[in-house]
C-alpha positions as CSV (number, residue, x, y, z in Angstrom):
1,M,92.9,162.8,40.5
2,S,90.4,160.6,37.8
3,R,89.0,157.3,38.9
4,Y,91.5,156.1,35.9
5,D,94.5,158.0,37.9
6,K,93.8,156.2,40.7
7,L,93.5,152.6,39.1
8,K,96.8,153.0,37.4
9,E,98.4,154.3,41.0
10,E,97.1,151.0,42.5
11,G,99.1,149.2,39.7
12,L,95.7,147.8,38.3
13,E,94.7,148.0,34.3
14,L,90.8,147.5,33.4
15,L,90.5,143.5,32.0
16,K,88.3,142.6,29.5
17,P,84.9,141.6,30.8
18,N,84.3,137.9,31.0
19,K,81.2,136.4,28.9
20,P,78.6,135.5,31.0
21,N,78.2,131.3,31.1
22,G,74.3,131.6,31.2
23,N,71.1,133.5,29.8
24,F,72.0,136.2,31.7
25,I,73.4,139.8,31.1
26,P,76.5,141.3,33.1
27,V,74.4,144.4,34.2
28,A,70.7,145.6,34.4
29,C,69.5,149.4,34.6
30,N,66.2,150.4,36.0
31,G,66.7,154.0,35.3
32,K,69.8,155.1,37.3
33,M,69.9,152.1,39.3
34,L,72.6,149.6,37.5
35,F,72.3,145.8,39.2
36,S,75.4,143.6,38.3
37,A,75.5,140.3,37.8
38,G,78.0,137.6,40.0
39,N,81.4,138.9,39.6
40,T,83.7,135.9,40.5
41,P,87.7,136.3,40.1
42,K,88.2,135.4,36.9
43,I,90.8,136.4,34.2
44,D,90.0,135.8,30.8
45,G,87.0,133.3,32.0
46,V,88.9,131.6,33.9
47,L,89.1,131.6,37.9
48,Q,91.8,132.1,39.5
49,Y,90.9,131.3,43.1
50,T,88.9,128.2,43.7
51,G,88.2,126.1,47.0
52,H,86.5,127.2,50.4
53,V,88.2,129.7,52.3
54,H,89.3,128.4,55.5
55,A,90.9,130.3,58.5
56,G,93.9,131.8,57.9
57,E,93.0,132.0,54.5
58,E,91.7,135.6,54.8
59,K,94.4,137.3,52.1
60,K,93.5,134.5,49.5
61,G,90.0,135.3,49.8
62,Y,90.8,139.2,50.2
63,D,92.7,139.2,46.7
64,A,89.9,136.9,45.0
65,A,87.6,139.4,46.4
66,R,89.6,142.5,44.8
67,L,89.7,140.6,41.9
68,C,85.8,140.2,41.2
69,A,85.7,144.2,41.9
70,L,88.4,144.7,39.2
71,N,86.3,142.7,36.9
72,F,82.9,144.7,38.0
73,L,84.9,147.9,36.8
74,S,85.7,146.1,33.7
75,V,81.7,145.1,32.9
76,L,81.3,149.5,34.0
77,E,83.6,150.2,31.5
78,A,82.2,148.1,28.6
79,F,78.5,148.5,29.1
80,A,77.9,151.4,31.3
81,G,79.5,154.2,29.8
82,G,82.5,153.8,32.0
83,L,84.0,154.8,35.7
84,D,83.1,158.1,35.5
85,N,79.2,157.3,34.5
86,V,78.9,156.1,38.7
87,E,77.3,158.9,40.6
88,R,77.9,156.0,43.9
89,F,77.7,152.8,45.2
90,V,75.0,151.6,47.0
91,R,75.6,148.3,47.9
92,I,78.1,145.2,47.7
93,T,76.7,141.5,48.4
94,G,79.6,139.3,48.9
95,Y,79.3,135.2,48.6
96,V,82.1,133.6,50.3
97,N,82.4,129.8,49.6
98,S,83.2,129.2,52.9
99,D,84.6,126.2,55.1
100,P,81.9,125.3,57.6
101,E,84.1,126.4,60.5
102,F,84.9,129.8,58.8
103,T,83.1,133.0,60.6
104,N,85.3,136.0,58.6
105,Q,83.4,136.3,55.5
106,S,83.9,139.8,56.0
107,A,87.5,139.9,56.3
108,V,87.1,138.6,52.5
109,V,84.8,141.1,50.9
110,D,86.7,143.9,52.3
111,G,89.1,143.1,49.1
112,A,86.1,144.5,46.9
113,S,85.3,147.0,49.5
114,D,88.9,148.5,49.7
115,L,89.3,148.3,46.0
116,I,86.0,150.5,45.6
117,V,86.8,152.8,48.0
118,S,90.3,153.5,46.8
119,I,89.2,154.3,43.0
120,F,85.8,156.0,43.9
121,G,86.6,157.7,47.3
122,D,83.3,159.2,48.9
123,A,81.1,157.9,45.9
124,G,82.5,154.1,46.7
125,K,81.3,154.0,50.1
126,H,78.3,151.7,50.2
127,A,76.3,149.2,53.1
128,R,77.3,145.8,52.5
129,S,76.5,141.7,53.4
130,S,79.0,139.0,53.5
131,I,77.4,135.7,53.5
132,G,79.1,132.7,54.0
133,V,77.7,129.8,51.3
134,A,78.6,125.7,51.7
135,T,79.7,126.1,47.6
136,L,79.6,128.7,44.4
137,G,79.5,127.8,40.5
138,G,83.3,126.3,39.1
139,S,84.5,126.4,43.2
140,A,84.8,129.9,43.0
141,V,86.0,131.4,46.5
142,C,83.4,134.1,46.2
143,E,81.0,135.6,44.4
144,I,80.2,139.7,44.6
145,L,77.2,141.5,43.1
146,F,77.6,145.7,43.0
147,D,74.3,148.0,43.0
148,V,75.6,151.4,41.8
149,I,73.5,154.8,40.2
150,L,74.9,156.0,37.5
151,K,74.9,159.7,36.2
152,D,73.4,159.0,32.9
153,E,71.5,155.9,31.9
154,S,71.3,156.2,28.7
155,K,75.1,155.8,28.3
156,V,74.1,152.0,29.3
157,S,74.4,149.5,26.1
158,F,75.1,145.6,25.1
């Protein structure tokens, strides 16, 4: 089954990539290594999940992280030659806007990891860090970075 078929099976469609809100690009490449800028849980440039994650709100954070991953897939489609140009995911780094008492950041970032592995199978398995922070831009619930290896770096364009 293709990666696009797996997206449909999950009931998902790629979104329009969010425009950077600063002086940066959505992804940078060094050879076949592609590094993403931070992906937040936005649709059409509007944050869908904001505020600190508190104990018992792991589902809210999970859904936000899943949206971050979907946004990154949209970036791959628009700028990196599509989902089929991904050889494998290397690392996901998730920052979670955490209440000082919240210590389950990993359960939040699982939203991104689970979606990536669901779509990419073994090529989606990755190393990961889940980091709690005091605040994020716009009070986003989370911000997630993705590092992948591409099959063909010549397909990257802006």
